[in-house]
LUMMI-289779 format. One record per residue (C-alpha): chain; y, x, z. Coordinates in steps of 0.02 Angstrom, whole numbers. Layout:
A  Y  X  Z $
...
***
This chain:
A  0  0  0 $
A  176  60  -35 $
A  286  92  115 $
A  422  -8  29 $
A  394  -194  4 $
A  481  -307  -120 $
A  593  -448  -61 $
A  471  -577  -130 $
A  323  -500  -38 $
A  422  -498  124 $
A  474  -678  104 $
A  295  -737  79 $
A  232  -630  225 $
A  370  -693  339 $
A  331  -873  295 $
A  146  -849  333 $
A  182  -763  499 $
A  308  -895  548 $
A  182  -1030  511 $
A  47  -947  617 $
A  167  -913  760 $
A  231  -1092  759 $
A  54  -1159  762 $
A  10  -1066  921 $
A  178  -1065  1006 $
A  117  -1201  1124 $
A  -5  -1077  1193 $
A  -44  -984  1352 $
A  42  -822  1398 $
A  -42  -657  1364 $
A  -206  -668  1273 $
A  -280  -560  1409 $
A  -248  -696  1537 $
A  -384  -803  1458 $
A  -491  -660  1397 $
A  -500  -579  1567 $
A  -590  -725  1646 $
A  -719  -734  1506 $
A  -837  -875  1561 $
A  -756  -911  1727 $
A  -714  -1088  1677 $
A  -557  -1183  1630 $
A  -457  -1121  1779 $
A  -424  -943  1724 $
A  -308  -839  1831 $
A  -264  -656  1816 $
A  -192  -552  1957 $
A  -63  -418  1918 $
A  27  -288  2022 $
A  184  -273  1917 $
A  290  -305  2072 $
A  185  -183  2177 $
A  108  -336  2260 $
A  -41  -435  2199 $
A  20  -596  2118 $
A  -38  -709  1979 $
A  36  -674  1808 $
A  111  -849  1810 $
A  202  -815  1974 $
A  266  -643  1922 $
A  445  -666  1856 $
A  439  -507  1750 $
A  414  -485  1564 $
A  239  -411  1569 $
A  93  -405  1447 $
A  -82  -385  1518 $
A  -228  -316  1421 $
A  -392  -351  1509 $
A  -557  -259  1504 $
A  -629  -402  1400 $
A  -492  -383  1269 $
A  -510  -194  1266 $
A  -695  -216  1229 $
A  -677  -360  1105 $
A  -532  -283  1008 $
A  -618  -112  1009 $
A  -463  -26  1077 $
A  -525  153  1065 $
A  -377  243  1145 $
A  -195  220  1196 $
A  -139  222  1014 $
A  -235  61  979 $
A  -151  -34  1121 $
A  1  -74  1014 $
A  -104  -187  902 $
A  -108  -318  1041 $
A  59  -278  1128 $
A  190  -288  989 $
A  336  -236  1101 $
A  246  -70  1127 $
A  242  67  996 $
A  134  223  1014 $
A  152  373  901 $
A  55  537  896 $
A  159  683  834 $
A  125  866  798 $
A  -17  893  922 $
A  -150  800  1020 $
A  -40  821  1174 $
A  113  736  1101 $
A  101  548  1115 $
A  261  447  1128 $
A  269  274  1208 $
A  412  159  1158 $
A  451  -13  1233 $
A  581  -129  1155 $
A  634  16  1044 $
A  671  135  1188 $
A  566  287  1224 $
A  560  476  1215 $
A  474  620  1301 $
A  360  700  1171 $
A  385  867  1081 $
A  472  952  1226 $
A  390  982  1395 $
A  560  980  1481 $
A  594  799  1431 $
A  517  666  1542 $
A  474  500  1461 $
A  584  345  1472 $
A  424  242  1483 $
A  338  282  1646 $
A  149  291  1643 $
A  51  256  1803 $
A  -138  263  1822 $
A  -200  182  1982 $
A  -26  197  2054 $
A  -8  383  2014 $
A  138  435  1904 $
A  90  538  1750 $
A  246  638  1710 $
A  205  712  1539 $
A  125  645  1380 $
A  -16  773  1390 $
A  -69  694  1555 $
A  -65  515  1489 $
A  -181  512  1338 $
A  -358  535  1402 $
A  -489  402  1362 $
A  -508  314  1529 $
A  -674  237  1576 $
A  -687  87  1693 $
A  -520  10  1643 $
A  -495  -158  1729 $
A  -328  -199  1647 $
A  -172  -121  1572 $
A  -3  -195  1618 $
A  148  -161  1507 $
A  310  -199  1599 $
A  457  -217  1480 $
A  635  -171  1521 $
A  705  -59  1660 $
A  587  -47  1810 $
A  677  83  1913 $
A  700  -27  2066 $
A  517  -18  2118 $
A  452  126  2013 $
A  602  242  2027 $
A  556  399  1932 $
A  599  382  1748 $
A  566  199  1711 $
A  727  162  1616 $
A  633  83  1468 $
A  478  11  1550 $
A  310  46  1629 $
A  130  61  1571 $
A  16  35  1721 $
A  -170  68  1700 $
A  -282  -6  1834 $
A  -463  51  1845 $
A  -606  -34  1936 $
A  -636  2  2120 $
A  -811  52  2177 $
A  -919  -99  2222 $
A  -1038  -126  2366 $
A  -1167  -194  2246 $
A  -1264  -83  2127 $
A  -1207  -105  1948 $
A  -1136  -21  1796 $
A  -1146  -9  1609 $
A  -1179  113  1469 $
A  -1123  106  1288 $
A  -1148  205  1130 $
A  -1045  182  972 $
A  -1063  261  801 $
A  -947  241  652 $
A  -883  315  493 $
A  -821  495  495 $
A  -972  524  608 $
A  -878  445  752 $
A  -981  449  911 $
A  -919  373  1073 $
A  -1026  371  1230 $
A  -972  295  1395 $
A  -1064  260  1555 $
A  -1021  207  1731 $
A  -1118  167  1888 $
A  -1060  98  2054 $
A  -1143  49  2215 $
A  -1155  72  2403 $
A  -1188  233  2498 $
A  -1183  143  2664 $
A  -1118  -21  2732 $
A  -942  51  2734 $
A  -942  175  2589 $
A  -960  138  2404 $
A  -951  254  2254 $
A  -926  251  2067 $
A  -954  383  1935 $
A  -898  365  1754 $
A  -897  477  1604 $
A  -845  467  1422 $
A  -865  570  1264 $
A  -768  537  1104 $
A  -805  637  947 $
A  -761  605  766 $
A  -748  710  608 $
A  -573  730  538 $
A  -516  609  405 $
A  -403  738  319 $
A  -484  872  210 $
A  -404  1044  213 $
A  -433  1111  37 $
A  -383  1289  81 $
A  -496  1307  233 $
A  -635  1187  180 $
A  -629  1096  348 $
A  -587  921  409 $
A  -432  893  515 $
A  -368  752  625 $
A  -532  746  718 $
A  -574  679  890 $
A  -660  790  1018 $
A  -624  737  1195 $
A  -714  683  1352 $
A  -699  664  1538 $
A  -775  617  1705 $
A  -707  513  1847 $
A  -778  498  2023 $
A  -724  380  2161 $
A  -764  345  2342 $
A  -712  187  2433 $
A  -715  189  2623 $
A  -697  14  2696 $
A  -740  8  2881 $
A  -659  -164  2902 $
A  -572  -301  2806 $
A  -405  -231  2863 $
A  -422  -52  2803 $
A  -485  38  2649 $
A  -468  214  2582 $
A  -495  251  2397 $
A  -521  430  2338 $
A  -518  473  2152 $
A  -552  637  2063 $
A  -551  656  1874 $
A  -558  784  1736 $
A  -539  764  1549 $
A  -529  887  1407 $
A  -467  886  1227 $
A  -514  1017  1098 $
A  -461  956  926 $
A  -394  1009  756 $
A  -242  899  739 $
A  -119  843  668 $
A  -110  855  478 $
A  55  840  387 $
A  88  759  218 $
A  214  821  90 $
A  335  682  41 $
A  453  790  -63 $
A  407  960  -134 $
A  577  1045  -128 $
A  650  1193  -222 $
A  555  1316  -112 $
A  387  1252  -175 $
A  385  1368  -325 $
A  413  1518  -212 $
A  264  1465  -107 $
A  154  1446  -261 $
A  213  1614  -328 $
A  135  1691  -172 $
A  -29  1604  -208 $
A  5  1465  -84 $
A  -50  1286  -108 $
A  45  1125  -69 $
A  -22  948  -85 $
A  141  903  -171 $
A  235  738  -166 $
A  89  638  -95 $
A  151  545  60 $
A  -14  453  88 $
A  -133  596  49 $
A  -288  627  152 $
A  -285  809  98 $
A  -194  961  165 $
A  -181  1149  138 $
A  -145  1275  276 $
A  -200  1453  303 $
A  -268  1430  479 $
A  -329  1279  579 $
A  -225  1210  721 $
A  -271  1230  903 $
A  -257  1087  1027 $
A  -331  1124  1198 $
A  -286  1009  1343 $
A  -364  1011  1517 $
A  -304  867  1624 $
A  -364  848  1803 $
A  -318  788  1975 $
A  -360  689  2128 $
A  -278  550  2226 $
A  -299  455  2389 $
A  -241  278  2421 $
A  -246  200  2593 $
A  -214  14  2621 $
A  -198  -61  2795 $
A  -171  -241  2842 $
A  -69  -236  3001 $
A  -52  -420  3039 $
A  102  -480  2948 $
A  125  -316  2857 $
A  28  -226  2720 $
A  45  -37  2724 $
A  3  71  2573 $
A  2  259  2551 $
A  -37  349  2387 $
A  -42  538  2376 $
A  -92  636  2221 $
A  -101  804  2134 $
A  -106  816  1943 $
A  -134  972  1840 $
A  -117  998  1652 $
A  -161  1155  1555 $
A  -107  1150  1375 $
A  -127  1272  1230 $
A  -76  1231  1052 $
A  -49  1327  892 $
A  -9  1266  716 $
A  26  1331  543 $
A  195  1249  542 $
A  244  1288  363 $
A  101  1170  314 $
A  55  1271  159 $
A  -87  1391  125 $
A  38  1533  110 $
A  54  1637  267 $
A  239  1605  301 $
A  230  1557  485 $
A  100  1664  570 $
A  103  1575  738 $
A  188  1426  817 $
A  107  1417  987 $
A  140  1340  1155 $
A  55  1361  1323 $
A  100  1252  1471 $
A  41  1244  1650 $
A  101  1087  1738 $
A  69  1051  1922 $
A  130  887  1994 $
A  125  822  2172 $
A  173  644  2217 $
A  172  539  2374 $
A  221  358  2403 $
A  225  249  2558 $
A  272  66  2562 $
A  267  -84  2679 $
A  261  -265  2620 $
A  285  -414  2736 $
A  183  -575  2736 $
A  293  -691  2839 $
A  271  -879  2835 $
A  459  -902  2830 $
A  579  -901  2682 $
A  609  -713  2680 $
A  488  -573  2637 $
A  519  -392  2591 $
A  445  -231  2524 $
A  514  -59  2569 $
A  453  113  2526 $
A  486  294  2483 $
A  425  407  2343 $
A  420  597  2332 $
A  396  699  2174 $
A  371  887  2157 $
A  331  972  1992 $
A  316  1151  1931 $
A  302  1197  1747 $
A  267  1367  1673 $
A  291  1358  1484 $
A  279  1492  1352 $
A  271  1499  1164 $
A  297  1601  1008 $
A  353  1576  829 $
A  314  1725  718 $
A  322  1771  535 $
A  162  1781  435 $
A  103  1904  305 $
A  195  1819  160 $
A  362  1783  241 $
A  451  1941  185 $
A  405  1913  2 $
A  446  1728  20 $
A  621  1765  86 $
A  646  1892  -53 $
A  598  1763  -184 $
A  718  1635  -112 $
A  861  1760  -113 $
A  829  1825  -287 $
A  766  1989  -214 $
A  922  2020  -108 $
A  829  2001  58 $
A  727  2158  25 $
A  837  2253  -98 $
A  990  2249  17 $
A  894  2311  169 $
A  943  2496  146 $
A  1124  2447  115 $
A  1135  2336  269 $
A  1052  2466  379 $
A  1180  2595  321 $
A  1325  2475  352 $
A  1261  2423  525 $
A  1209  2579  621 $
A  1092  2541  764 $
A  994  2407  672 $
A  822  2400  756 $
A  673  2474  665 $
A  554  2360  573 $
A  559  2284  401 $
A  663  2129  373 $
A  544  1981  392 $
A  402  2090  449 $
A  239  2011  500 $
A  235  1970  686 $
A  424  1967  708 $
A  497  1808  781 $
A  537  1733  949 $
A  440  1741  1112 $
A  479  1615  1247 $
A  447  1594  1433 $
A  517  1454  1540 $
A  507  1417  1725 $
A  548  1239  1779 $
A  549  1154  1948 $
A  588  972  1985 $
A  607  888  2153 $
A  646  703  2173 $
A  646  576  2312 $
A  671  388  2302 $
A  696  256  2435 $
A  668  80  2372 $
A  651  -99  2428 $
A  660  -280  2378 $
A  687  -444  2470 $
A  626  -615  2415 $
A  726  -759  2490 $
A  658  -935  2463 $
A  829  -1020  2465 $
A  756  -1193  2446 $
A  583  -1250  2399 $
A  531  -1170  2232 $
A  696  -1073  2213 $
A  684  -888  2254 $
A  818  -753  2251 $
A  756  -574  2235 $
A  868  -426  2276 $
A  804  -250  2251 $
A  873  -75  2258 $
A  819  105  2233 $
A  913  262  2278 $
A  848  416  2186 $
A  901  596  2203 $
A  832  716  2072 $
A  861  904  2061 $
A  797  1029  1933 $
A  805  1217  1917 $
A  754  1315  1765 $
A  754  1492  1701 $
A  720  1563  1528 $
A  657  1729  1464 $
A  670  1718  1275 $
A  663  1871  1164 $
A  691  1877  976 $
A  622  2020  873 $
A  677  1957  701 $
A  779  2106  644 $
A  871  2017  504 $
A  928  1869  612 $
A  1014  1991  729 $
A  1125  2067  594 $
A  1312  2035  597 $
A  1341  2000  413 $
A  1527  1977  442 $
A  1542  2154  510 $
A  1432  2216  367 $
A  1560  2146  246 $
A  1704  2228  340 $
A  1613  2394  341 $
A  1584  2375  154 $
A  1772  2357  127 $
A  1799  2169  134 $
A  1965  2133  223 $
A  1933  2071  401 $
A  2039  1914  374 $
A  1920  1849  240 $
A  1756  1930  295 $
A  1693  1762  363 $
A  1718  1680  192 $
A  1562  1682  80 $
A  1677  1687  -72 $
A  1734  1862  -25 $
A  1585  1925  76 $
A  1425  1922  -29 $
A  1314  1961  120 $
A  1349  1788  193 $
A  1241  1709  59 $
A  1092  1770  160 $
A  1141  1677  319 $
A  1016  1538  281 $
A  876  1662  318 $
A  943  1701  492 $
A  856  1555  576 $
A  792  1648  731 $
A  957  1715  799 $
A  973  1804  967 $
A  963  1699  1124 $
A  1066  1689  1283 $
A  951  1667  1433 $
A  981  1559  1585 $
A  1036  1582  1720 $
A  1185  1688  1672 $
A  1359  1716  1739 $
A  1418  1549  1666 $
A  1263  1438  1674 $
A  1165  1422  1837 $
A  1012  1331  1767 $
A  1025  1185  1886 $
A  1048  998  1877 $
A  1071  873  2017 $
A  1076  685  1990 $
A  1084  535  2105 $
A  1083  350  2065 $
A  1066  179  2144 $
A  972  59  2031 $
A  962  -125  2075 $
A  886  -291  2025 $
A  952  -467  2049 $
A  832  -605  2000 $
A  835  -794  2021 $
A  669  -880  1997 $
A  639  -1068  1996 $
A  467  -1147  1992 $
A  487  -1318  1913 $
A  304  -1357  1943 $
A  136  -1270  1954 $
A  148  -1256  1765 $
A  325  -1197  1729 $
A  418  -1049  1802 $
A  593  -997  1745 $
A  686  -838  1792 $
A  849  -747  1759 $
A  862  -560  1791 $
A  998  -430  1794 $
A  932  -255  1824 $
A  980  -74  1801 $
A  874  80  1771 $
A  892  268  1785 $
A  815  424  1711 $
A  874  593  1772 $
A  933  739  1666 $
A  807  817  1548 $
A  796  1003  1512 $
A  779  1075  1338 $
A  634  1195  1363 $
A  637  1258  1185 $
A  718  1392  1078 $
A  856  1267  1037 $
A  914  1267  1218 $
A  1080  1350  1179 $
A  1252  1354  1258 $
A  1347  1191  1234 $
A  1499  1194  1121 $
A  1612  1168  1271 $
A  1568  1343  1331 $
A  1564  1433  1165 $
A  1668  1423  1007 $
A  1552  1420  853 $
A  1566  1568  736 $
A  1615  1693  868 $
A  1527  1860  881 $
A  1550  2015  983 $
A  1642  2088  833 $
A  1741  1930  793 $
A  1797  1878  966 $
A  1809  1697  1019 $
A  1975  1638  1091 $
A  2006  1693  1268 $
A  1979  1513  1327 $
A  1794  1525  1288 $
A  1705  1537  1457 $
A  1554  1629  1386 $
A  1663  1753  1291 $
A  1766  1783  1446 $
A  1611  1810  1554 $
A  1505  1913  1435 $
A  1637  2008  1337 $
A  1557  2137  1223 $
A  1384  2084  1284 $
A  1397  1919  1190 $
A  1242  1912  1077 $
A  1275  1925  891 $
A  1254  1761  794 $
A  1242  1659  955 $
A  1245  1475  907 $
A  1281  1318  1007 $
A  1161  1182  1059 $
A  1114  1099  1223 $
A  1027  1161  1378 $
A  998  987  1447 $
A  1036  804  1421 $
A  1130  701  1549 $
A  1045  553  1635 $
A  1003  387  1553 $
A  1070  227  1631 $
A  991  63  1578 $
A  1053  -115  1601 $
A  964  -276  1556 $
A  1007  -461  1561 $
A  851  -566  1537 $
A  804  -750  1536 $
A  621  -798  1540 $
A  506  -947  1549 $
A  321  -946  1593 $
A  221  -1102  1554 $
A  36  -1127  1593 $
A  -65  -1284  1564 $
A  -249  -1316  1542 $
A  -293  -1236  1376 $
A  -120  -1185  1321 $
A  45  -1111  1377 $
A  185  -993  1330 $
A  287  -845  1394 $
A  459  -820  1319 $
A  589  -690  1367 $
A  761  -666  1288 $
A  859  -510  1333 $
A  1007  -398  1304 $
A  968  -218  1353 $
A  1080  -65  1343 $
A  1048  117  1376 $
A  1196  230  1411 $
A  1160  414  1382 $
A  998  390  1285 $
A  916  562  1273 $
A  892  589  1086 $
A  774  730  1034 $
A  783  761  845 $
A  683  892  749 $
A  796  1006  647 $
A  665  1104  549 $
A  653  1250  669 $
A  672  1162  837 $
A  739  1009  925 $
A  916  947  952 $
A  933  867  1124 $
A  1087  757  1143 $
A  1148  600  1232 $
A  1194  443  1136 $
A  1343  366  1224 $
A  1267  191  1210 $
A  1116  113  1125 $
A  1080  -73  1138 $
A  954  -204  1087 $
A  959  -393  1084 $
A  797  -485  1060 $
A  659  -595  1122 $
A  472  -586  1157 $
A  346  -726  1139 $
A  169  -714  1207 $
A  59  -864  1174 $
A  -120  -926  1166 $
A  -204  -1093  1137 $
A  -382  -1142  1177 $
A  -418  -1312  1097 $
A  -598  -1301  1158 $
A  -682  -1192  1287 $
A  -755  -1064  1166 $
A  -611  -1051  1042 $
A  -448  -960  1079 $
A  -301  -910  970 $
A  -158  -795  1019 $
A  10  -746  947 $
A  134  -617  1010 $
A  304  -598  928 $
A  442  -473  966 $
A  614  -476  886 $
A  731  -328  908 $
A  908  -304  844 $
A  943  -125  894 $
A  1089  -11  857 $
A  1189  137  917 $
A  1346  61  991 $
A  1415  237  1006 $
A  1335  403  959 $
A  1473  519  900 $
A  1369  677  922 $
A  1215  614  831 $
A  1110  705  702 $
A  1024  637  547 $
A  924  687  394 $
A  1027  707  237 $
A  959  660  67 $
A  935  804  -55 $
A  935  950  67 $
A  838  854  200 $
A  933  955  327 $
A  966  883  499 $
A  1155  885  513 $
A  1281  815  636 $
A  1327  635  599 $
A  1419  498  691 $
A  1287  362  707 $
A  1399  236  795 $
A  1369  59  735 $
A  1211  103  637 $
A  1039  25  664 $
A  914  134  757 $
A  785  201  636 $
A  601  175  671 $
A  624  11  766 $
A  556  -140  668 $
A  656  -300  677 $
A  497  -404  693 $
A  330  -353  768 $
A  191  -482  767 $
A  13  -486  829 $
A  -95  -640  794 $
A  -279  -674  808 $
A  -413  -755  912 $
A  -592  -757  968 $
A  -736  -879  959 $
A  -899  -888  1057 $
A  -1050  -968  976 $
A  -1178  -1008  1111 $
A  -1349  -987  1032 $
A  -1443  -1023  1194 $
A  -1418  -1018  1381 $
A  -1434  -829  1380 $
A  -1379  -783  1205 $
A  -1209  -797  1124 $
A  -1112  -726  977 $
A  -931  -674  1003 $
A  -808  -654  859 $
A  -638  -571  875 $
A  -499  -540  749 $
A  -320  -478  769 $
A  -184  -437  643 $
A  -30  -332  676 $
A  126  -331  568 $
A  287  -233  588 $
A  429  -277  470 $
A  494  -135  360 $
A  610  -13  447 $
A  695  148  398 $
A  584  290  460 $
A  717  417  509 $
A  902  417  546 $
A  1011  468  399 $
A  1027  444  212 $
A  841  469  173 $
A  797  291  119 $
A  611  291  162 $
A  544  139  251 $
A  387  100  349 $
A  295  -66  356 $
A  140  -88  461 $
A  -5  -206  423 $
A  -163  -184  524 $
A  -315  -298  526 $
A  -452  -273  657 $
A  -610  -373  690 $
A  -774  -368  785 $
A  -932  -472  807 $
A  -1041  -455  962 $
A  -1213  -524  997 $
A  -1240  -542  1186 $
A  -1420  -551  1246 $
A  -1463  -607  1423 $
A  -1281  -575  1470 $
A  -1329  -392  1484 $
A  -1357  -317  1313 $
A  -1220  -313  1179 $
A  -1238  -270  995 $
A  -1068  -254  910 $
A  -1004  -224  735 $
A  -821  -176  731 $
A  -684  -120  612 $
A  -504  -64  628 $
A  -376  -66  487 $
A  -505  -156  383 $
A  -392  -171  231 $
A  -363  18  234 $
A  -174  2  234 $
A  -76  164  240 $
A  101  207  292 $
A  205  356  344 $
A  237  355  531 $
A  364  497  549 $
A  463  612  433 $
A  549  779  463 $
A  623  925  365 $
A  502  1059  304 $
A  493  1211  416 $
A  582  1360  334 $
A  580  1261  170 $
A  752  1188  134 $
A  741  1033  25 $
A  561  994  75 $
A  518  835  171 $
A  360  819  274 $
A  282  682  380 $
A  131  606  464 $
A  29  464  389 $
A  -69  327  475 $
A  -254  327  513 $
A  -369  255  377 $
A  -499  119  396 $
A  -630  149  532 $
A  -785  46  568 $
A  -950  58  657 $
A  -1076  -16  776 $
A  -1094  -17  965 $
A  -1234  -45  1090 $
A  -1190  -87  1271 $
A  -1303  -121  1420 $
A  -1242  -194  1585 $
A  -1338  -195  1748 $
***
């Protein structure tokens, strides 16, 4: 399918979707609410903990989608990426490595591609905060449900929940022996094995043990290396103990470990730019101008090694009219990646590696009242402590020197003796020599503490006022040790012109100084480390976030609420080579030989020690501040119901992280806003037949983003651009998920379950700027399961059955001006599954 649809096709598709949505709009909220109960009868209730207290979904006045274990199994949701097919307000994207998964809710989200940037969507697993994307993406066994909370949730969750929350809840150990095992096989030799067992150790202690293994051949063929890429190779184990000496106290201990070792993630060539001929002249291969290709060509396979582990303890105590909860946890992540980032079979980039060690400690304590009167409360505190050691390297490969010479018409190599003579003291080593580049080390520490609480006041019968608040203090320290060994990028070409006889007053003008034509090849310039005499490498942020909610229960069937809430995300640190002095401290174009004005703080502090060719950028991004106004209605009747939420949400200081071709530009958008609504609905006309429809509408734009950056057509360079008033790229106006399931009862102990779901995202511009490429998503999934004796399942399943294809993300080619690259979607997958329950 083309990524660009005609107006006629869109009109027909919109009419069909509108018809389906209207048909089921009298339905019940959240398909999972009915699916979770399976055969429990007509009265199907699901309990959620979105408010950090167990309540029914109907009585929780928050915009929340719940995906149950039954839906995860029926829809064959294989990993976190698949979750968006049933939660249209959620978008999940996998970027340049297996460890970079970005979660976006209502169009807001960031946190991938840079270990110093925490996500705007907070991810919690069994109440434990997962601070980085590499710690969020493991295939979890024993999932009981996944709650997606939309909009700012900082009042109760505090740490970095300015866009929303994904809360994964796994099953507790049981005091009755039971479990299940499953084995799935599909195309691309996909093999998934999962097993879990639970039972008693004594009258007061129960255990559970679960494991999973997920392996699949790659669906992209690398023609240069004769291997398959974009594979799956991951697995993990999870052990739990539940100590329950009485009905009033329980202690849950969890330890887990999961590992990823994959070749991922292949890049497609959308536009083969003017540098392509130079690559081919070196014998390199490019799969040119094929945005939906399942082929690639690189000169070495990528490395994606992720070890994710940790343990947690949760204690719950019922002290009469109070419930006390404590959760303490340690999480560790060890990450090692490497990629051939020129994405050709020529050896231009020899290494683009990263190694991270992340250690995170969290603790939370809260008290919730259970008074019979009109007022109840919840208060608590949260502590966060994280250390990150990050390192990386970007080096030239064997062919880079000849490649740079070809691009410059031979000047890069032929002028080397001349430039060395004009600039005495130039370091030894050929220009563009193999192994030259940048070598990075970062040390990062984050401490945060939050104090939070909420009060529910039942003003009159069925009318409740909720007031909540959260004070958070967050402090970070960081230090860098970055060294560049690229000889050519350290040359002062302005001084070379002066030494060659060009008058100093015009030496910075390429018209008079011929050496300046080579500046485009100086893309690894010297670096100014932090801390220094001007920058202390510290941030300190404090904020009070609050929630005001009025909730009226018209009857047992209808609940209406109005919410005003704020959210907060602390400063993020740019732990990358593009972490450079901000323009306010340094005047662009200055060098030690061409002094900046005396008002420049860095020039004043460093004097003659100012690195040559030092460029500006950002060390960090200021905090994000979210605000939402939301009206919602929850309706539940026998067999049908509806959830509807309308909202206006703004984010001041959105932390934008844009790839520039050699690194990432971290900047704050002054204000980004979205107006929209969400509809979750199901209808069950008879007991064994259910339909669902979820619809999200988003009208999103940059209200103000003067310092934005965007791709420019032709050069495909990422250049500064005022984005104020423009729509936000990558956010579809409409996202729809429709489908249903049917159970055919063949006998008292045998049944046949059918499931189908279809996801559609309306066309949207893929990237900010003048590159007019659009993405439209159409995804059809289905499964059929034969259940024997309520214990043994035989399933046939398929995802993306129509084999639709689209480009998910685009970015400028690395060291290849005028080239445009991107990532494409996953092709059709299908297979069979056997599951046994006991």
